[in-house]
Backbone bond lengths (Angstrom), bond angles and torsions (degrees), N, CA, C in turn:
res aa  C-N    CA-C-N  psi(-1)  N-CA   C-N-CA  omega(-1)  CA-C   N-CA-C  phi
1 M - - - 1.455 - - 1.526 108.52 -
2 A 1.287 116.52 134.14 1.464 121.79 -179.60 1.529 110.10 -71.04
3 K 1.313 115.47 151.90 1.463 120.33 175.35 1.530 108.10 -65.50
4 L 1.328 116.68 131.66 1.456 120.94 -173.88 1.518 114.22 -96.75
5 T 1.324 118.22 -10.96 1.455 120.70 -178.19 1.520 110.21 -69.48
6 P 1.337 118.55 126.79 1.459 120.77 178.93 1.530 111.43 -65.33
7 S 1.305 115.88 153.14 1.461 122.37 177.55 1.524 108.23 -147.28
8 P 1.331 118.18 168.23 1.471 119.34 -179.80 1.528 113.46 -56.48
9 D 1.332 117.07 -33.22 1.466 118.28 179.05 1.530 112.48 -87.57
10 R 1.344 117.33 -9.92 1.461 122.99 174.83 1.527 108.72 -137.35
11 P 1.346 118.14 72.97 1.461 120.61 -177.33 1.530 111.61 -64.39
12 G 1.319 113.82 155.56 1.455 118.82 177.36 1.512 111.43 160.95
13 L 1.307 115.24 -169.40 1.458 123.73 -178.36 1.522 107.76 -128.17
14 H 1.332 116.78 130.83 1.458 120.93 177.49 1.522 108.61 -127.61
15 V 1.335 116.23 126.62 1.465 122.77 178.87 1.527 107.59 -122.48
16 S 1.329 115.45 137.82 1.455 120.66 178.89 1.521 109.73 -135.38
17 K 1.325 115.63 139.59 1.467 122.16 173.61 1.523 105.75 -144.01
18 P 1.344 116.15 92.18 1.463 120.37 -172.13 1.531 114.88 -58.80
19 S 1.322 117.32 -33.14 1.461 120.65 178.16 1.528 108.42 -156.25
20 P 1.314 117.46 162.73 1.468 120.02 -179.13 1.530 113.76 -59.57
21 S 1.323 117.47 -26.37 1.464 120.14 -178.50 1.527 113.38 -90.21
22 E 1.303 118.45 -6.14 1.469 122.89 -179.98 1.521 109.60 -98.70
23 P 1.349 117.05 148.87 1.471 118.63 177.19 1.531 111.03 -72.23
24 A 1.303 115.48 147.47 1.457 120.96 174.81 1.527 109.25 -71.46
25 T 1.327 116.30 153.22 1.464 122.42 172.60 1.521 107.54 -132.59
26 A 1.331 115.80 153.63 1.465 119.81 179.91 1.510 109.76 -150.33
27 S 1.319 114.78 152.19 1.464 121.49 171.19 1.521 107.44 -141.01
28 A 1.319 114.54 146.23 1.461 120.33 -178.97 1.516 109.46 -142.21
29 V 1.321 115.42 140.49 1.461 122.61 173.18 1.519 106.46 -137.59
30 C 1.317 116.66 126.05 1.458 122.00 -179.47 1.526 110.13 -101.41
31 H 1.306 116.47 154.18 1.473 120.20 177.30 1.522 111.96 -64.93
32 C 1.347 118.31 -15.60 1.466 120.92 177.58 1.530 111.99 -81.44
33 G 1.341 117.19 -6.81 1.461 121.18 178.48 1.518 113.92 106.62
34 A 1.311 118.84 -12.65 1.464 121.43 178.56 1.524 109.95 -70.94
35 S 1.337 116.19 145.69 1.456 120.64 175.48 1.519 109.28 -147.34
36 A 1.334 115.99 156.27 1.458 120.78 -179.44 1.519 109.34 -159.80
37 T 1.335 115.56 155.79 1.450 122.38 171.59 1.520 107.60 -133.42
38 A 1.330 115.88 156.91 1.462 120.68 178.95 1.517 109.01 -149.77
39 K 1.335 115.03 150.52 1.465 121.13 174.82 1.523 107.95 -136.91
40 G 1.300 116.22 133.09 1.456 121.91 -177.28 1.518 109.47 106.57
41 D 1.318 115.89 143.34 1.463 120.19 -173.38 1.526 113.28 -58.52
42 A 1.324 117.95 -43.40 1.472 120.16 -178.29 1.527 111.02 -67.71
43 Q 1.324 117.33 -42.85 1.459 120.43 -179.40 1.524 111.09 -67.30
44 V 1.332 116.78 -38.73 1.464 120.21 177.46 1.529 109.88 -64.97
45 G 1.327 117.04 -41.01 1.463 120.27 176.85 1.515 111.74 -59.46
46 A 1.326 116.88 -40.57 1.465 121.02 178.43 1.528 111.00 -67.58
47 L 1.334 117.13 -39.71 1.471 120.11 178.72 1.530 109.85 -63.62
48 V 1.316 117.49 -44.51 1.471 121.11 179.54 1.526 110.58 -62.67
49 A 1.321 117.12 -43.28 1.472 120.19 178.99 1.529 110.76 -62.28
50 G 1.332 116.93 -43.34 1.459 120.82 177.79 1.515 112.36 -64.45
51 W 1.319 116.64 -39.86 1.472 121.40 177.49 1.528 109.97 -61.65
52 N 1.321 115.77 -47.80 1.464 119.66 -178.81 1.527 112.17 -63.95
53 A 1.317 117.77 -35.32 1.461 121.68 -177.86 1.519 113.03 -80.27
54 N 1.340 117.50 -31.93 1.462 119.49 -167.78 1.524 116.66 -125.92
55 H 1.312 118.38 -10.11 1.470 120.28 -175.14 1.513 110.14 -137.44
56 G 1.309 115.85 -169.76 1.457 119.48 179.84 1.518 110.65 57.97
57 S 1.310 115.76 -128.44 1.467 120.01 -177.38 1.535 112.12 -70.11
58 A 1.338 118.22 -14.97 1.471 120.33 178.83 1.525 111.36 -61.35
59 H 1.335 117.54 -30.21 1.471 120.32 178.93 1.526 111.21 -60.19
60 S 1.324 116.73 -37.77 1.468 119.29 -179.67 1.530 111.48 -74.00
61 R 1.346 117.26 -17.07 1.462 121.15 177.05 1.508 112.48 -96.41
62 G 1.338 116.43 2.81 1.461 119.78 179.82 1.509 113.47 90.16
63 G 1.352 118.39 18.82 1.456 121.93 178.50 1.518 111.30 -68.44
64 A 1.325 116.43 172.40 1.469 121.74 178.73 1.507 110.62 -65.06
65 A 1.315 117.20 157.08 1.466 120.50 179.51 1.485 111.43 -96.26
């Protein structure tokens, strides 16, 4: 299995929630150089929303960098 953690040479978003009783964790690295990590369901939800609005495929739609 390939390493799933994003890096500058492999940008992306990775979210993990090992079990329903454990907090979610996430890491993101964008090709524009932005990066972020989050722990806890609410913080991970905010990171995913920000990624979707401002990074990843949003760049091709004219989203913020």
